[in-house]
C-alpha positions as CSV (number, residue, x, y, z in Angstrom):
1,N,77.3,-60.5,61.0
2,P,75.1,-60.0,63.9
3,E,72.7,-62.2,62.9
4,I,74.9,-64.9,62.4
5,I,76.3,-64.4,65.8
6,E,72.8,-65.0,67.5
7,D,71.8,-67.9,65.6
8,L,75.4,-69.4,66.8
9,Y,74.2,-68.6,70.5
10,D,70.9,-69.8,70.2
11,R,72.1,-73.1,68.5
12,L,74.0,-73.3,72.1
13,E,70.8,-72.8,74.4
14,K,68.8,-75.0,72.5
15,V,71.6,-78.0,73.6
16,A,70.3,-78.9,77.4
17,I,73.6,-78.3,79.3
18,S,73.9,-77.5,83.0
19,W,76.4,-74.7,82.9
20,P,78.3,-74.0,86.3
21,R,77.8,-70.6,88.2
22,S,81.1,-69.6,87.0
23,I,82.0,-69.9,83.2
24,D,85.3,-69.9,81.9
25,L,85.1,-69.3,77.8
26,V,87.8,-69.1,75.2
27,E,87.5,-67.8,71.7
28,F,90.6,-69.3,69.5
29,G,91.0,-67.0,66.6
30,S,89.2,-64.5,67.9
31,A,90.3,-61.2,65.9
32,E,88.8,-58.5,68.3
33,G,86.5,-60.9,70.1
34,V,83.0,-60.0,68.9
35,V,81.6,-63.4,69.2
36,G,82.8,-64.1,72.6
37,E,82.4,-60.8,73.8
38,Y,78.5,-61.6,72.3
39,F,78.6,-65.0,74.3
40,K,80.0,-63.8,77.4
41,K,77.1,-60.8,77.7
42,R,74.4,-63.4,77.1
43,L,75.6,-66.1,79.4
44,A,76.4,-63.2,82.2
45,V,72.7,-62.4,82.5
46,D,72.8,-65.9,85.1
47,H,76.5,-66.9,85.5
48,N,79.7,-65.5,86.4
49,V,81.8,-65.5,82.8
50,R,85.6,-64.9,82.1
51,L,86.7,-64.8,78.9
52,T,90.0,-65.3,76.9
53,L,90.7,-64.3,73.5
54,V,93.4,-66.0,71.4
55,D,94.7,-64.8,68.4
56,A,97.9,-64.3,66.7
57,V,97.4,-60.4,65.5
58,K,98.4,-58.4,68.2
59,E,96.3,-55.5,66.5
60,H,93.2,-57.6,66.0
61,L,93.0,-58.2,70.1
62,N,94.1,-54.6,70.8
63,N,90.9,-53.7,69.0
64,N,89.0,-55.5,72.2
65,I,88.9,-52.5,74.6
66,N,87.0,-54.5,77.2
67,P,89.6,-54.2,80.4
68,E,88.0,-57.7,82.0
69,T,88.6,-59.7,78.7
70,I,92.1,-61.7,79.0
71,K,93.8,-61.3,75.7
72,I,96.4,-64.0,74.5
73,C,98.5,-63.2,71.4
74,E,99.7,-66.7,70.3
75,D,99.6,-68.9,67.3
76,V,96.7,-71.7,68.1
77,L,98.8,-74.2,66.9
78,L,101.2,-73.1,70.0
79,F,98.6,-72.4,72.3
80,K,99.0,-74.3,75.5
81,S,97.0,-73.6,78.9
82,K,96.9,-74.9,82.3
83,D,93.1,-73.3,82.5
84,T,90.4,-75.6,81.9
85,Y,87.0,-73.9,80.0
86,D,83.7,-74.6,80.0
87,L,83.3,-73.5,76.5
88,A,85.5,-73.0,73.2
89,I,84.6,-70.9,70.4
90,A,86.5,-71.8,67.3
91,R,84.2,-70.3,64.8
92,S,86.5,-68.8,62.4
93,L,89.6,-71.0,62.9
94,L,88.3,-73.0,59.6
95,H,88.8,-70.4,57.4
96,Y,92.8,-70.4,57.9
97,F,93.4,-74.5,57.8
């Protein structure tokens, strides 16, 4: 639902955060990454944004056609990364636990 996604982003904007020039954003349980792509689009107005999607279903990730988006097919509970992220989105995770 686009209105819900916009509301989530608006809530983020109300928090007084001093973002770095380059932002590493990850969306856990992303499916095709609709929320992450929306956040990236909005943040990219003033920042360089790298988006990583993490989902256990490869078909969901394949539905994201953005070639710049990093897609990792892995169960979130098993996900390990040496990368650090400035913002993590986990909007859908509680539906499954």
